[in-house]
C-alpha positions in Angstrom: -109.1 -111.5 -31.3 -109.3 -108.9 -28.6 -106.5 -106.6 -27.7 -104.6 -108.1 -24.8 -104.9 -106.4 -21.5 -103.0 -106.9 -18.3 -105.1 -106.9 -15.1 -102.5 -107.1 -12.4 -103.4 -106.7 -8.7 -100.5 -108.1 -6.9 -99.6 -107.6 -3.3 -95.9 -107.8 -2.6 -95.1 -109.6 0.5 -93.4 -107.4 3.1 -89.7 -108.0 3.6 -87.3 -106.4 5.9 -84.3 -104.6 4.6 -82.0 -107.6 5.3 -84.1 -109.9 3.2 -84.2 -107.3 0.4 -80.5 -106.9 0.4 -80.1 -110.7 0.4 -82.3 -110.8 -2.7 -80.3 -108.2 -4.3 -77.0 -109.9 -3.6 -78.3 -113.2 -5.0 -79.7 -111.5 -8.1 -76.3 -109.9 -8.7 -74.8 -113.3 -9.1 -77.3 -114.0 -11.9 -77.2 -110.7 -13.7 -74.3 -109.7 -15.9 -72.6 -106.4 -15.3 -72.4 -104.3 -18.5 -68.6 -104.7 -18.4 -68.8 -108.5 -18.3 -68.5 -110.7 -21.5 -71.7 -110.6 -23.4 -73.5 -113.9 -23.3 -71.5 -116.1 -21.0 -74.3 -117.3 -18.7 -76.3 -118.6 -21.6 -73.5 -121.0 -22.7 -72.6 -122.5 -19.4 -72.9 -126.2 -18.6 -76.4 -126.7 -17.2 -76.9 -128.0 -13.6 -80.1 -129.8 -12.5 -81.8 -126.5 -11.7 -80.0 -124.1 -14.0 -82.3 -124.6 -16.9 -85.2 -123.0 -15.0 -82.9 -120.5 -13.3 -81.5 -119.3 -16.7 -85.0 -118.8 -17.9 -85.3 -116.1 -15.2 -81.8 -114.8 -15.2 -81.7 -114.6 -19.0 -84.0 -111.6 -18.9 -81.7 -109.9 -16.5 -78.5 -109.8 -18.7 -77.5 -106.6 -20.3 -77.3 -108.3 -23.8 -80.6 -110.2 -23.3 -82.2 -106.9 -22.2 -81.5 -105.7 -25.7 -83.7 -108.5 -27.0 -86.5 -107.2 -24.8 -85.6 -103.5 -25.0 -88.2 -102.9 -27.7 -90.8 -104.6 -25.6 -89.6 -102.8 -22.6 -89.9 -99.5 -24.4 -93.4 -100.4 -25.6 -94.3 -101.2 -22.0 -93.1 -97.9 -20.7 -94.8 -96.1 -23.6 -98.0 -97.7 -22.6 -97.7 -96.1 -19.1 -99.4 -93.1 -20.7 -102.2 -95.4 -21.9 -102.8 -97.1 -18.5 -106.4 -96.1 -18.4 -107.0 -97.9 -21.7 -104.8 -100.9 -21.0 -106.0 -101.2 -17.4 -102.5 -101.9 -16.1 -102.0 -101.7 -12.3 -98.6 -102.1 -10.9 -97.6 -102.4 -7.2 -95.9 -99.3 -5.7 -92.3 -98.8 -6.9 -92.6 -101.0 -10.0 -93.5 -98.3 -12.5 -90.2 -96.4 -11.6 -88.3 -99.7 -11.6 -89.5 -100.7 -15.0 -88.8 -97.3 -16.4 -85.2 -97.5 -15.0 -84.9 -101.0 -16.4 -85.8 -99.7 -19.8 -83.0 -97.0 -19.5 -80.6 -99.7 -18.4 -81.4 -101.9 -21.4 -80.1 -99.3 -23.9 -77.3 -97.7 -21.9 -74.1 -98.8 -20.1 -75.7 -98.7 -16.7 -74.2 -101.3 -14.3 -76.2 -103.3 -11.8 -74.7 -101.3 -8.9 -75.7 -98.0 -10.6 -79.3 -99.3 -10.9 -79.4 -100.2 -7.2 -78.0 -96.8 -6.2 -80.5 -94.9 -8.4 -83.5 -96.9 -7.2 -82.5 -96.4 -3.6 -82.0 -92.7 -4.0 -85.2 -91.9 -5.9 -87.7 -94.6 -4.9 -89.1 -95.4 -1.5 -89.8 -99.0 -2.4 -86.3 -100.0 -3.4 -87.4 -102.6 -6.0 -84.4 -104.7 -6.7 -83.2 -105.5 -10.2 -84.1 -109.1 -9.7 -87.7 -108.3 -8.8 -88.0 -105.8 -11.7 -86.8 -108.2 -14.3 -89.2 -110.9 -12.9 -92.0 -108.4 -13.1 -91.2 -107.6 -16.7 -91.1 -111.3 -17.5 -94.6 -111.7 -16.1 -95.9 -108.8 -18.2 -94.2 -109.6 -21.5 -94.6 -113.1 -22.8 -91.1 -113.5 -24.3 -89.3 -116.6 -23.1 -86.3 -118.3 -24.7 -86.6 -121.8 -26.0 -83.7 -124.0 -24.8 -82.6 -126.6 -27.3 -80.1 -129.3 -26.6 -76.9 -129.2 -28.7 -73.6 -131.1 -28.9 -71.0 -130.0 -26.3 -68.6 -129.6 -29.2 -71.0 -127.5 -31.3 -71.3 -130.2 -33.9 -75.1 -130.1 -34.2 -78.3 -129.2 -32.4 -80.7 -132.0 -31.6 -83.6 -130.8 -33.9 -85.5 -132.2 -36.9 -84.3 -135.7 -37.7 -81.8 -135.5 -34.9 -84.2 -134.6 -32.1 -84.4 -138.2 -30.7 -80.7 -139.0 -30.8 -78.9 -139.7 -27.5 -75.5 -138.8 -28.7 -73.9 -136.6 -31.4 -73.8 -138.3 -34.8 -70.5 -136.6 -35.6 -68.3 -136.9 -32.5 -70.2 -139.4 -30.4 -70.5 -137.1 -27.3 -73.4 -137.9 -25.1 -76.4 -135.6 -25.3 -77.5 -135.8 -21.6 -75.7 -135.6 -18.3 -74.8 -139.0 -16.9 -75.0 -138.0 -13.3 -78.7 -137.2 -13.4 -81.8 -139.3 -13.4 -83.6 -136.8 -15.6 -82.7 -136.1 -19.2 -80.8 -132.8 -18.8 -78.8 -131.7 -21.8 -75.1 -131.0 -21.3 -75.3 -127.9 -23.5 -78.1 -125.8 -24.9 -78.6 -123.1 -27.5 -81.1 -120.2 -26.9 -83.8 -119.6 -29.5 -86.0 -116.5 -29.2 -89.3 -116.7 -31.1 -90.1 -113.7 -33.3 -93.8 -113.9 -33.4 -94.5 -113.0 -29.8 -92.4 -109.8 -30.2 -94.3 -108.8 -33.4 -97.7 -109.3 -31.7 -96.6 -107.2 -28.7 -95.2 -104.4 -30.9 -98.3 -104.1 -33.1 -100.5 -103.8 -30.0 -98.8 -100.5 -29.3 -100.4 -97.7 -31.3 -97.3 -95.6 -31.9 -95.2 -98.6 -32.8 -97.9 -99.8 -35.2 -97.8 -96.5 -36.9 -94.0 -96.6 -37.2 -94.1 -100.1 -38.8 -96.0 -98.6 -41.7 -92.8 -97.2 -43.1 -92.4 -99.9 -45.8 -95.9 -99.2 -47.1 -95.4 -95.5 -47.1 -92.0 -95.8 -48.9 -93.3 -98.2 -51.6 -96.5 -96.2 -52.3 -94.7 -92.9 -52.6 -94.6 -91.1 -55.9 -90.8 -91.1 -55.9 -90.7 -94.8 -55.5 -93.3 -95.5 -58.2 -91.8 -93.1 -60.8 -88.1 -92.8 -60.4 -87.0 -96.2 -59.0 -83.9 -94.8 -57.3 -82.0 -97.0 -54.9 -82.7 -95.6 -51.4 -83.6 -98.7 -49.5 -83.9 -102.5 -49.6 -87.3 -102.2 -51.2 -85.7 -100.8 -54.4 -83.8 -104.1 -54.9 -84.7 -106.8 -57.3 -85.2 -109.4 -54.6 -88.0 -107.4 -52.9 -89.6 -106.9 -56.3 -89.6 -110.6 -57.0 -91.2 -111.3 -53.6 -94.0 -108.8 -54.3 -94.6 -110.4 -57.7 -94.9 -113.8 -55.9 -97.6 -112.5 -53.7 -95.7 -111.4 -50.6 -96.4 -108.1 -48.8 -100.0 -107.8 -49.8 -101.1 -106.1 -46.6 -99.5 -102.7 -45.7 -98.6 -104.1 -42.3 -96.7 -107.1 -43.5 -93.1 -107.1 -42.3 -90.0 -107.4 -44.4 -87.0 -109.0 -42.5 -83.3 -108.8 -43.1 -81.5 -111.8 -41.6 -77.9 -111.9 -40.5 -75.6 -114.6 -39.3 -72.2 -114.0 -37.8 -69.7 -115.4 -35.2 -68.1 -113.6 -32.3 -65.7 -114.2 -29.5 -66.9 -113.5 -25.9 -63.4 -113.6 -24.5 -60.3 -111.7 -25.5 -58.4 -115.0 -25.6 -60.8 -116.1 -28.4 -61.3 -119.5 -26.8 -65.0 -119.6 -27.5 -66.5 -119.0 -31.0 -70.2 -118.2 -30.5 -72.6 -117.4 -33.3 -75.7 -115.2 -33.4 -78.7 -115.2 -35.7 -80.0 -111.6 -36.0 -83.0 -110.1 -37.7 -83.5 -106.5 -38.8 -87.1 -105.2 -39.2 -87.1 -103.3 -42.5 -90.5 -101.9 -41.7 -88.8 -99.5 -39.4 -87.2 -96.4 -40.9 -83.5 -96.8 -41.8 -82.4 -94.3 -39.2 -83.9 -96.4 -36.4 -83.9 -100.0 -37.7 -80.3 -100.9 -36.8 -80.4 -99.3 -33.3 -79.8 -101.7 -30.5 -83.4 -101.6 -29.1 -84.8 -102.5 -32.6 -82.5 -105.5 -33.4 -84.1 -108.9 -33.0 -82.0 -111.7 -31.8 -83.3 -115.0 -33.2 -80.9 -117.5 -31.7 -77.6 -117.7 -29.8 -75.4 -120.7 -30.7 -72.8 -121.6 -28.1 -69.2 -122.4 -28.6 -66.5 -123.5 -28.1 -66.3 -124.0 -31.9 -68.2 -122.7 -34.9 -71.4 -124.7 -35.5 -70.6 -127.8 -37.5 -74.1 -128.6 -38.9 -75.5 -125.1 -39.1 -78.8 -126.3 -40.6 -79.7 -128.2 -37.4 -79.2 -125.0 -35.4 -81.3 -123.1 -38.0 -84.2 -125.6 -37.8 -86.4 -123.8 -35.2 -85.7 -120.5 -36.9 -86.8 -121.8 -40.3 -89.9 -123.4 -38.9 -91.0 -120.1 -37.4 -90.2 -118.2 -40.5 -92.5 -120.6 -42.4 -95.2 -120.0 -39.9 -94.8 -116.2 -40.2 -94.9 -116.4 -43.9 -98.1 -118.3 -43.7 -99.5 -115.7 -41.3 -100.3 -115.2 -37.6 -103.2 -113.5 -35.9 -102.4 -110.0 -34.6 -104.1 -106.9 -33.3 -103.3 -103.4 -34.6 -103.3 -101.0 -31.7 -103.4 -98.0 -34.1 -106.6 -99.0 -36.0 -107.9 -101.2 -33.2 -108.5 -104.0 -35.7 -107.5 -107.7 -35.9 -105.5 -108.8 -38.9 -103.3 -111.6 -40.2 -99.6 -110.6 -40.1 -97.2 -112.1 -42.7 -93.4 -111.8 -42.5 -91.0 -112.6 -45.2 -87.2 -112.6 -45.3 -85.8 -110.3 -48.1 -82.2 -111.3 -47.7 -79.6 -113.1 -45.6 -76.3 -111.5 -44.9 -73.0 -112.3 -43.1 -69.3 -112.5 -43.6 -67.8 -115.0 -46.1 -67.4 -118.0 -43.7 -71.0 -117.4 -42.3 -72.6 -117.3 -45.8 -70.6 -120.4 -46.9 -72.1 -122.3 -44.0 -75.5 -120.9 -44.7 -75.5 -121.8 -48.4 -73.7 -125.2 -47.9 -70.8 -124.2 -50.0 -67.2 -125.2 -49.5 -66.0 -121.7 -48.8 -63.7 -119.1 -50.4 -60.6 -121.2 -50.1 -61.9 -123.9 -52.4 -61.6 -124.0 -56.2 -65.4 -123.2 -56.6 -65.3 -120.6 -53.8 -67.5 -117.9 -55.3 -71.2 -118.1 -54.2 -72.3 -116.0 -57.2 -70.6 -117.6 -60.2 -68.9 -120.9 -61.3 -65.5 -119.2 -61.9 -63.0 -121.9 -61.1 -59.9 -121.0 -59.1 -56.2 -121.8 -59.9 -53.6 -122.9 -57.3 -50.6 -120.7 -57.0 -49.4 -121.1 -53.4 -53.1 -120.5 -52.7 -56.3 -120.6 -54.6 -57.1 -117.4 -56.5 -59.5 -116.6 -59.4 -58.0 -115.0 -62.5 -60.1 -114.1 -65.6 -57.6 -116.0 -67.7 -55.0 -118.6 -66.6 -51.4 -117.3 -66.2 -48.5 -118.6 -68.3 -47.7 -122.3 -67.7 -51.2 -122.9 -66.2 -54.1 -124.6 -67.9 -57.6 -123.3 -67.3 -60.6 -121.5 -68.8 -60.6 -117.9 -69.9 -63.7 -116.0 -68.8 -65.4 -112.9 -70.1 -65.8 -110.6 -67.1 -69.0 -109.2 -68.5 -70.5 -112.6 -68.9 -69.4 -114.9 -66.0 -71.1 -118.2 -65.6 -73.5 -117.3 -62.8 -75.0 -119.7 -60.3 -78.7 -120.1 -60.5 -81.2 -121.6 -58.1 -82.0 -124.5 -60.4 -78.4 -125.2 -60.9 -77.9 -125.1 -57.1 -80.7 -127.8 -56.7 -79.3 -130.0 -59.5 -75.9 -130.1 -57.9 -77.4 -131.0 -54.6 -79.3 -133.9 -56.3 -76.1 -135.0 -57.9 -74.3 -135.0 -54.5 -77.1 -137.0 -53.0 -77.0 -139.6 -55.7 -73.2 -140.3 -55.1 -72.6 -143.9 -54.1 -69.9 -143.4 -51.5 -68.0 -140.6 -49.6 -65.2 -140.6 -52.1 -67.6 -139.7 -54.9 -69.2 -137.1 -52.7 -65.8 -135.4 -52.0 -65.2 -135.3 -55.8 -68.5 -133.6 -56.4 -67.8 -131.1 -53.6 -64.5 -130.3 -55.2 -66.0 -129.9 -58.6 -69.1 -127.9 -57.6 -68.1 -126.2 -54.4 -71.2 -127.4 -52.6 -72.2 -130.0 -50.1 -75.5 -131.2 -48.7 -77.1 -132.3 -45.4 -79.9 -134.9 -45.2 -82.4 -132.4 -43.6 -81.7 -129.2 -45.5 -83.4 -129.9 -48.8 -86.9 -129.0 -47.7 -85.7 -125.7 -46.4 -83.5 -124.7 -49.3 -86.3 -122.8 -51.0 -86.8 -120.5 -48.0 -83.1 -119.9 -47.6 
């Protein structure tokens, strides 16, 4: 596999000032101002042409720029290596792309971008043209996946051929169109393209060796102090299982959380986020290093979370198996492997992720089988209060949940004869199960 090179010899068609201003005005309608709510355009109802329009405008939003900001930064860093990369940009575009990089990690508004480019560049490259140029240079495109208009499920896996939601019965496609256009879509951003791009940059490739440098240091091997995620037991288990054999293999930390894009809290949107643990701790959680995996639209929290996770899990399986990559630092091809060290989130998010009934149920703890007691609300005492029956627990030896016990309870749930029996099992075990999660449960 050869290092990818861009050979761009484009001639921009001449436009008069009026046409350029018209392009800018039209682009401003597609580009979010930094003061606008974060991801609103991604979750709008789709018109006949908006699916293709969003593909272009997605790269122009301030929050979506954060998805590409690492790639944008790599692109600007490679300006100093243009002789090696053989990149030739039309006049005005190097300055526009550099300014777009600054905009991606600052609070620069669209109007500010336009004023700066008009003051310091003779070409006046509009924000719309700059983002389109970036999209042509960097092969990062969102994958749009149909989902229920009420956020019940995404049409993936066993649901991909359904015409209506199996939960609420809402139609999947618009009825006023001859084409099959989904009424609502989630945005999924593949990870592997971004990893390939990052490793092609020599300075980024060197930075991504932090995990190897940390785990091969004398302090790590001798003292075993807790200074990073690599000191934890889960990482050690993965190493023993054969993960992270190459010094360039990437350790990922996954996160799931919901957020409201309006102050009125009318839409509950969810985000799947990845942190690259190969980056040093002081940099890994900065905005331009965070990796958005998927954006799940509202108006409600995802009902069947596993259907929304389906494309993410499929890619994680592919990354764990390995993808071809080029190391810009050593100028060598290699097979890149990525593994998830942990999933994190708040209590409701983790309950959805683990298919548990949540912290308000009698079996609400995700770590142990401590059973709660009802006293105006469910709580979890070590020993039952006076007048209440229950089990007394040793706080130093709580009945912890195990992976095998988790699987056994799922099998028990699956074997239930009717919904009433399933509800009893959910109450007794604090767990539920979906028909298409079982083959992904090992990876989660």
